[in-house]
C-alpha positions in Angstrom: 165.1 53.1 -148.1 165.5 49.2 -147.6 166.4 49.5 -143.8 163.4 52.0 -143.2 160.9 49.2 -144.9 162.3 46.6 -142.3 162.1 48.6 -139.5 158.3 49.7 -140.2 157.2 46.2 -141.3 157.3 45.2 -137.9 155.5 48.0 -136.5 152.7 47.5 -138.7 152.5 44.1 -137.7 152.2 45.1 -134.3 149.4 47.2 -135.0 147.5 44.9 -136.9 147.8 42.4 -134.0 146.5 45.1 -131.6 144.0 46.0 -133.7 142.9 42.1 -134.1 142.8 41.9 -130.3 140.7 45.1 -130.1 138.2 43.9 -132.9 137.8 40.7 -130.9 137.1 42.3 -127.7 134.4 44.4 -129.5 133.0 41.5 -131.1 132.7 39.4 -128.1 131.1 42.4 -126.3 128.4 42.7 -128.8 127.9 39.2 -129.0 127.3 39.2 -125.3 124.8 42.0 -125.3 122.6 39.8 -127.9 
């Protein structure tokens, strides 16, 4: 189980990074429209 957690954690970090980038892009687009 410990090995599985170690393998899953980096994947979650990558997903969070992608989500953050997408959120920033959407935010900039919304602010530009205004």
